[in-house]
C-alpha positions in Angstrom: 43.1 41.9 -9.4 45.3 38.8 -9.2 44.4 35.2 -8.6 46.5 32.2 -7.8 47.5 30.0 -10.8 45.4 27.0 -11.2 45.8 23.7 -13.2 44.0 22.5 -16.3 41.7 20.2 -14.3 39.2 23.0 -13.6 35.7 21.8 -14.4 34.0 25.1 -15.4 32.8 25.2 -19.0 35.3 27.9 -20.1 38.1 26.2 -18.3 37.1 22.9 -19.9 37.0 24.4 -23.4 40.4 25.9 -22.8 41.9 22.6 -21.5 40.5 20.8 -24.6 42.3 23.2 -26.9 45.5 22.8 -24.9 45.2 19.1 -25.0 44.9 19.1 -28.8 47.9 21.3 -29.1 45.9 24.2 -30.6 47.4 26.4 -27.9 50.0 26.2 -25.2 48.5 26.4 -21.7 49.4 29.6 -20.0 48.8 30.1 -16.2 47.5 33.6 -16.7 45.0 32.4 -19.3 43.9 29.5 -17.1 43.2 32.0 -14.3 41.2 34.3 -16.7 39.2 31.2 -17.8 38.2 30.6 -14.2 37.0 34.2 -13.8 34.9 33.8 -16.9 33.5 30.6 -15.5 32.4 32.6 -12.5 30.5 35.1 -14.7 28.9 32.2 -16.5 27.7 30.6 -13.3 26.1 33.9 -12.2 24.3 34.3 -15.5 22.9 30.7 -15.4 21.8 31.1 -11.8 20.1 34.4 -12.4 18.2 33.2 -15.5 14.4 33.9 -15.1 12.3 30.8 -14.6 9.1 30.2 -16.5 7.2 32.1 -19.1 5.8 34.8 -16.9 9.2 35.4 -15.2 10.7 35.9 -18.6 8.0 38.4 -19.5 7.9 40.4 -16.3 10.9 39.8 -14.1 14.1 41.8 -14.6 17.1 39.5 -14.3 19.3 39.9 -11.3 22.5 41.9 -12.0 25.6 39.7 -12.5 29.1 41.1 -11.9 30.8 41.2 -15.3 34.5 41.1 -16.2 36.9 43.6 -17.6 40.0 41.7 -18.9 43.0 43.9 -19.8 46.5 43.2 -21.0 49.0 43.8 -23.8 48.2 42.8 -27.4 48.4 39.2 -28.4 48.0 37.7 -24.9 44.8 35.8 -25.7 42.1 38.1 -24.4 39.9 37.8 -27.5 40.4 34.1 -27.7 39.2 33.7 -24.1 36.2 35.9 -24.8 35.3 33.8 -27.8 35.5 30.6 -25.7 33.4 32.1 -23.0 30.8 33.4 -25.4 30.5 30.0 -27.2 29.8 28.1 -24.0 27.4 30.5 -22.2 24.1 28.6 -22.3 21.8 31.6 -22.8 20.3 32.9 -26.0 20.1 36.5 -24.9 23.7 37.4 -25.6 25.7 39.4 -28.0 29.4 39.7 -28.9 30.6 42.7 -30.9 33.7 44.9 -31.2 33.4 48.0 -29.1 33.9 50.4 -32.0 31.1 48.7 -34.0 28.8 48.7 -31.0 29.3 52.5 -30.5 28.9 53.0 -34.2 25.5 51.3 -34.0 24.5 53.5 -31.1 25.4 56.7 -32.9 23.5 55.6 -36.0 20.4 54.8 -33.9 20.6 58.1 -32.1 20.9 60.0 -35.4 17.9 58.2 -36.9 15.8 58.9 -33.8 16.7 62.6 -33.8 15.4 62.8 -37.4 12.1 61.2 -36.5 9.0 63.0 -35.2 9.6 61.6 -31.8 13.1 62.8 -31.6 12.4 66.5 -30.9 12.0 66.2 -27.1 12.7 62.6 -26.1 16.0 61.2 -25.0 17.9 59.6 -27.9 19.9 57.4 -25.5 16.7 56.0 -24.0 15.5 55.4 -27.6 18.6 53.3 -28.4 18.5 51.3 -25.2 14.8 50.5 -25.4 15.0 47.9 -28.2 18.1 46.4 -26.5 16.0 45.9 -23.4 13.0 44.6 -25.3 15.3 42.0 -26.9 16.0 40.6 -23.4 19.7 41.0 -23.8 21.5 39.7 -20.7 25.1 39.5 -21.8 27.1 42.0 -23.8 30.6 41.1 -24.8 32.7 44.0 -26.1 36.1 43.3 -27.6 38.8 46.0 -27.5 37.1 48.5 -25.2 38.8 51.8 -25.7 37.8 55.4 -25.6 39.6 58.0 -27.7 37.1 60.6 -28.8 35.0 62.9 -26.8 31.7 61.9 -28.5 31.9 58.4 -27.0 33.4 59.6 -23.8 30.4 61.9 -23.0 27.9 59.2 -24.0 29.1 56.1 -22.2 27.9 57.0 -18.7 24.3 57.6 -19.8 24.3 54.5 -22.0 25.7 52.0 -19.6 23.8 53.4 -16.6 20.7 52.4 -18.4 22.0 49.0 -19.6 23.3 48.1 -16.1 20.0 49.2 -14.6 18.2 46.7 -16.8 20.4 43.8 -15.7 22.8 43.6 -18.7 26.1 42.0 -17.8 29.2 43.3 -19.5 32.3 41.3 -20.3 35.0 43.4 -22.0 38.6 43.1 -23.2 40.9 46.0 -23.4 44.6 47.0 -23.7 44.3 49.4 -20.8 43.0 49.4 -17.3 39.8 51.3 -16.7 41.5 54.2 -15.0 43.5 54.9 -18.2 40.5 55.0 -20.5 40.3 58.3 -22.3 43.6 59.3 -20.7 44.5 63.0 -21.4 41.2 63.4 -23.2 39.4 66.7 -23.6 37.2 67.4 -20.5 38.2 64.0 -19.0 36.8 65.0 -15.6 33.4 64.6 -17.1 34.3 61.0 -18.1 35.4 59.9 -14.6 31.9 59.0 -13.4 31.7 56.4 -16.1 35.0 54.8 -14.9 33.5 54.5 -11.4 30.2 53.1 -12.8 32.2 50.5 -14.8 34.3 49.4 -11.9 31.1 48.8 -9.8 29.7 46.4 -12.3 32.7 44.5 -13.5 35.7 42.7 -11.9 38.8 44.2 -13.3 41.5 41.6 -14.0 44.8 41.7 -15.8 46.1 39.1 -18.3 49.9 39.1 -17.9 50.4 36.2 -20.3 54.0 35.2 -20.9 54.1 35.7 -24.6 52.7 37.5 -27.6 50.9 34.5 -29.1 49.7 36.4 -32.1 53.3 37.2 -33.0 54.4 33.6 -32.6 51.9 32.5 -35.2 53.8 34.3 -38.0 57.4 34.1 -36.8 59.6 33.0 -39.7 56.6 32.2 -42.0 56.4 32.8 -45.7 52.9 34.3 -45.9 52.5 34.6 -49.7 52.5 31.9 -52.3 52.6 32.5 -56.1 51.2 30.5 -59.0 48.6 27.8 -59.1 48.3 24.1 -58.5 48.3 21.8 -55.6 51.7 22.9 -54.1 50.3 26.5 -53.7 47.2 25.2 -52.0 49.3 23.0 -49.8 51.4 26.0 -48.8 48.3 27.9 -47.8 47.0 24.9 -45.9 50.2 24.7 -43.9 50.1 28.4 -43.1 46.4 28.2 -42.1 47.1 25.3 -39.7 50.1 27.2 -38.3 47.9 30.3 -37.6 45.1 28.3 -36.0 47.3 25.9 -34.0 46.1 23.0 -36.1 42.4 23.7 -35.9 40.7 23.1 -39.3 38.1 25.8 -38.7 34.4 25.9 -39.5 32.0 28.3 -41.3 31.0 31.5 -39.5 29.3 34.8 -40.2 30.2 38.4 -39.6 27.3 40.8 -38.9 27.4 44.0 -41.0 24.6 46.6 -40.9 21.8 44.1 -40.6 23.1 41.4 -42.9 25.5 38.5 -42.7 28.8 38.1 -44.4 29.6 34.4 -44.9 33.0 33.3 -43.6 34.0 29.9 -45.2 36.4 29.0 -42.4 37.2 30.6 -39.1 39.2 29.4 -36.1 41.3 31.0 -33.3 40.8 34.6 -34.4 41.6 33.8 -38.0 39.4 33.6 -41.2 40.0 32.0 -44.6 38.3 33.2 -47.7 38.6 32.7 -51.4 39.1 35.8 -53.5 35.6 35.6 -54.9 34.1 35.4 -51.4 35.3 39.0 -50.7 35.8 40.7 -54.0 33.2 39.3 -56.4 30.3 39.9 -54.1 28.5 43.1 -53.2 30.7 44.1 -50.3 32.0 47.6 -49.5 34.3 49.4 -47.2 32.0 49.1 -44.2 31.9 45.3 -44.6 35.7 45.1 -44.8 35.9 47.2 -41.6 33.7 44.6 -39.9 35.9 41.8 -41.1 39.1 43.6 -40.0 37.6 44.0 -36.5 36.4 40.4 -36.3 39.7 38.7 -37.1 43.4 39.3 -36.4 44.5 37.1 -39.3 43.1 36.6 -42.8 44.0 34.0 -45.4 42.9 34.6 -49.0 43.2 32.0 -51.7 43.5 32.4 -55.4 43.9 36.1 -55.9 43.9 36.5 -59.7 45.4 39.1 -62.0 42.9 42.0 -62.3 42.5 43.4 -65.8 39.6 45.4 -67.2 37.3 42.4 -66.9 37.7 42.5 -63.2 37.5 46.3 -62.5 34.8 46.0 -59.8 36.7 43.2 -58.1 39.9 45.2 -58.2 38.2 48.2 -56.5 37.0 45.9 -53.8 40.4 44.3 -53.4 41.9 47.8 -53.0 39.4 48.6 -50.3 39.9 45.3 -48.6 43.7 45.7 -48.4 43.4 49.3 -47.2 41.2 48.3 -44.3 43.3 45.2 -43.3 46.4 47.4 -43.5 44.9 50.2 -41.4 43.9 47.7 -38.8 47.2 45.8 -38.8 45.5 42.5 -39.7 48.0 39.8 -40.6 47.5 38.6 -44.2 48.4 35.3 -45.9 47.5 34.9 -49.5 48.1 33.0 -52.7 48.4 35.0 -55.9 48.2 33.7 -59.5 50.9 36.2 -60.6 53.7 38.2 -58.9 52.5 41.3 -57.0 53.8 43.8 -59.6 51.7 42.0 -62.2 48.4 42.0 -60.2 46.9 45.2 -61.4 46.4 45.3 -65.2 43.4 47.6 -65.4 44.4 51.2 -66.4 41.2 52.5 -64.6 42.6 51.3 -61.2 46.3 51.5 -62.0 47.1 54.5 -59.7 45.2 53.1 -56.7 46.8 49.7 -57.3 50.3 51.1 -56.9 49.4 51.8 -53.2 47.9 48.4 -52.8 51.0 46.6 -54.1 53.2 48.8 -51.8 51.0 47.8 -48.8 51.0 44.1 -49.8 54.8 44.2 -49.9 54.9 45.8 -46.4 52.4 43.3 -45.0 54.7 40.4 -45.6 57.6 42.0 -43.8 58.8 40.9 -40.3 58.3 44.4 -39.0 54.6 44.5 -40.0 54.0 40.9 -38.8 55.5 41.7 -35.4 53.2 44.6 -34.7 49.9 44.4 -32.9 46.5 45.4 -34.1 45.7 49.1 -34.4 42.4 50.8 -33.5 42.1 52.4 -36.9 38.8 54.1 -36.1 39.6 56.6 -38.8 39.4 53.8 -41.3 35.8 53.0 -40.5 34.4 56.1 -42.0 31.3 58.0 -40.8 28.3 56.0 -39.6 26.3 57.2 -42.6 29.0 56.2 -45.1 27.5 54.7 -48.2 28.8 51.3 -49.1 30.6 50.5 -52.3 28.2 48.0 -54.0 29.4 48.1 -57.6 
């Protein structure tokens, strides 16, 4: 689908939020992004117009189906940023935004738990997973990075979304590929084709042919690591942060992880900023770091200390964190108290730390910074993976 370019005077809430960011210099206005914002405004209008009126309507009336949006384009073109703007201004409470992989992970966990229950012998596990979603009153589901690589998800999607769409759930999704190329060359792909047709009936498919890879521009020519302590190191990280966010200071946020919330001290424009202690001196594990890696394309970490035997647990978490960020292709900025080769001083983690230092060296290279995010599903582990809590 293509639409004519429009100007920044559009009055819809998403367009207005986009124009405000452009006016502040946080981003450079791009005609393709302006057009996508207009399409998202259309979805918003439909959701507001179809909102049930009154107490009894909310209890008994199923909301009218609203045509969603499937926004596809190359990496770094602003799809996730636009989805975030849209999600923030949609004036309904019955909404959820989640990475596609995480959503499907939750579905599989729910189905597995139901099969183990007494009710799971004869009943439909897909229906069991959808039922609480419907009871919650969910009207808008925003899925970032919609992609289908494995047969398990491919064979499940039609049954899952047939039920969700039937209950009036509106889907807004971002993807790197058009719907017709989902699960391309996959095993038994002919069984997946009905889902593609179902999807295209319930969403408007639109491309985002933005002119530049904005994610790459954030890091072009930047020194992403600083070493030592003191105000000059903090100032260097502050400059990098403002470069990444387009000048936005950021605000606190949370990342949902298996029923609990990970506090994010600062988040803005797809980036997050943490202190070392926020990530590595709290009971977080690999699954939590996967969630963080899927939630942000760029991470800044302040005050990474030398890790000796007194920080063994923190060192283990740091190793897990870097592994997950690296596997995902997340861009990293960080300040370190000591040079990289002096970071790991604990003989119990010395071997693993060699790989971590190697990855940290690569993660500051122009080649790494120029690449897009990776799916890295294999880095997420199994749904039943136990978390590292030590």
